[in-house]
N, C-alpha and C positions, 0 to 999 in steps of 0.2 A: 679188492683186498679183503681178506678175511682175518678177523681177530677173535681170539677166545679169551674170556675173562674168567678166572677161577678164584674162589675164596681159598683162604689158607687151609681149610679143613677138607676141601674136596678137590685137591689137585689131581687126583686120579679118576675123577668122576666121568670124564669123557670116555675113558677106557673101561672102567669098572662097572658103570651102570648100564651102558649099552655097548659092550665090548665087541659086538658083531659089526660095529661101524669101523671103517678104516679112518674116519675123521668125523669131527662133530660140527664142522662148519656148514651152514646152509648154502645151497648152490643157487645162484641167481642167473637167470637166462632171459635176455642177454646181460652181459656184465657192464655194458655201456650203452647209452642212448644218445642219439642226435635227433632232436625234436624241433620242428618249426613251431614258433609261438602260436598257440591256439590250436595246434594239432593234437591228435590222440597219442597216447603212450601207454605201454603196459610192460611189466616185467614179472616173471614167475620166480617164486622162491620155493625150494623144496628140500626135504631131507630124505635119505634112503629108505627109512622105515620108521615106524613109531617106536619110541622108547617104551620100556616096561613100566615106567611111572609117569605121573603127570608132567606135562610140558606145555609150552606156548611157542607158536611159530607166527611171526607177524612182521609188520612194517613200521618203521619210524619215518614219517613224511610230513611235509608242511601242508599237503593237500588231502591225503587219504591214509587212514591207518587200519587197514584190514588185518585180522589175525584169526588163528584157529588153534584149538586144543584137541582136535579130533582127526584132522586131515594131515597128510604128509606134504602138502603144497598149498600155497596161498598166493593169489595174484594181486599185484598192485596195478590199478588201471584207472586212467582218467580219460574222459572223452575230449576234453579241451584243456591243454596244459598252458596256464596263464600265470602261474606263480613262479616268478624268476628265482625265488629263494630255494626252489626245489633243487637247483644246481649246487647248493651249498652242502647238501647231505641227504641222500636217500639210502637207507640201509634196511636189510632184513635181519632180524634177530631170532635166535633159537635159544629158549631158556628151559633148563631142566634143573630143578632145585636151586642151588646157589650159583650155578654155572650159566653163563650166557655167552654164546658165540654170535658173531656178527659178520655179515658180508656187505660191503659197500657197492653201490652202483654209481658209475660215473655218468652224470647227466649234463648234457650240453644243450641249452636252449638258444635259438637264434631267431631274430626278426628281420625279414627283408625290409630294406628302406622303402617307404611310401614313394619317395621321389629323390632323385639325384640330379641336381641342376648346376650347370656351369655357366658363369657369366663374367663379364669384364667390367671393371669400374669405369674404364674410359670407352666411349663409343668410337673414338678416333685414336688409332695407334700411330705414333710418330717415331720414326727411326731414331734410336738412341735415347728415347724418353722412357723411363721406367713406368710400368703400369702394373695393375694388380688383377689377378684372376681369383674368383671366389667359387668354391665348390660347396654347395649347400645340400646337406644330407638330412632327410626328414625321417624320424621315427625308426631308427635302426638299433639293433641290439644283439648281444650285449656290448656296451661301450668299450669294455676292456679287451675285446677281440677285434676292434676296429682299426684299420689303417686306410690311408687314402693314396691312391696310385695316380700319377700324372703321366699322360702320354701325348704324343703329337704325331701328325702325319703331314707329309708334303705331297699333295695330289699331283704335283708336277713330276714327282719321281715314283711314288707308290701310294696306294690307298691304305696300306697297312699302318696301324698305329704302333709307335715304338715308345716304350716306357722310358722316361728320363728321370723320374723322381718318385720316391714313396715315403710318406710321412707316417710315423707312429706317434702315439700319445701316451707318454709315461704318466701323465696326470689322470688318465682314465683307468689305471690298473685296478682300481677297486669298484669301477662302475659296472655292475652286473646286469643292469636293466636296459631298456630301450631309451633312446635319447635323440636329440637333434644336435647336429654338429656343422659349423661353418668353418671351412679351412681356406686360408689365403696363401697365394703364391705370387711372389714378385718376379716379373719378367721384363727384360729389356729387349725390345724387338730390333731386328736388323732388317736391312733392305730386302735380303733374300727370304725373309719370313713372310713376305706378302703372299697371301693365298694359303698359308699353313692352317691346319685345323688342330685345335687342342681338345683334350678330353680328360675328365677326371673320373675316378671310379671309387666307390665305397667297397672295401675289401673286408670280409669277415674271416679271420684266421682261426678256424675251428679245429685246431690240432691237425688231424690227418686230412681234414676237408678245407678247401679254400673256395669261398664263394665271392664272386666279383660282380658288382652291379654298376655298369658304366653310365655316364651321362650322355646326352646327345652331343655331338661334336660342335665346337664353337669355331666359326670361320673368321679368320683374321685378315684385315686389310691394313697394310702398313703404308703410311704416307711419308 
């Protein structure tokens, strides 16, 4: 999204000072970034041509703030993106006199879980007795994009896992960094559940991208 800010005295500056421009907003390429935690990232910011007076083209960033007053483009670049706060606001600004125009870049940083483990509180499952499954997710992020998907498969019928539950976490809506999460599910086994396999998966809902990280299956014996 591009925003132009004008003082009350220079409301026609973007047209009057460099009227050969059809617009004054800097152009960022790409306009959005999906970056794995610790991976490289770069975005270019450019203007069509140099204004006839002094100007500044640069970046506002938590990690790096390159700028130029002589070139028509400037690159924001990091070899390893580890600052989660970069997702809060990365923008390129173009300043001429009292006028500043800005273009934002949407940054999404994600961290694959180190481990997703499914276990049962009870070693022995008894028909009709409620028990608890625990899905432990280590070092995943951002927490606000996390959900947990539960699936099961009956090898007697098919080896395919079928989802039967997905949990979201409203309490993590402001959690933008990596975290650990243990999720519990209460189940009451039936006799026909003997031999069934359960599985949980950490899911990162990254807007247009959906990343799923499943656990190893848990085999169930019902007495």
